[in-house]
N, C-alpha and C positions, 0 to 999 in steps of 0.2 A: 544428646544421646541417648537414646533409649536403649533396654537392656534386651541382649538373644535371646530367643526363647529355644534356639537349639545352642550342643553345644559340639566341638569337633570329636568325633569315632562315635554318633549317636545313631542308632540306627532310625531311619524315618518312611517315610512312604509318600510321596508321589504324589498328590491328589489325585489329579487326573486318568493314572493310569494305575495307582492303587500299590506301583511297584514299590518293595521296598530298596532302601541303598543305602550307604554311609556315608556322612559328613564328615568332607575331608579337611575343608576349614569354610571361614565366615569372613566378611568384608564389610567393614559402616560404608554408606555409599552416604556420603554428606550432602547432597543437595537434593538425593529421594528421602531420608531422613530414615531409613531402613538399613535390615541387613541382605546383602546375599552371601547364597552358600554355592561351595562346589562339593560333586558327589562321586563318590571312587569310580560311577558306573559310565556317567556323562562327562568325563575334566575337563573338558573342552567349552563346556556351557555353564551356567550358574542358575538359580534358582531366588527366588525372592519366599521371605517368610509364608507369605498367603499360598504360594503351592506347593508345601511341604503338608506334612501333618505329622502328629508322632505316633510311633507306633503301637498299638496297643497288641498287646504282648496274650497269650490264649492258651492259658495253663491246666 
């Protein structure tokens, strides 16, 4: 099992829209060997790690 890139409660951006969302929960999909994430704004769908990116804060 690989290590998660994102953690629960972390603010991330959806790659295609650059929309900021917060991760609600993550789940390891064993047969695909990667994590899926459920986010606050779209709780009925999930995203894989490659569909999300770290949010860069502009200070």
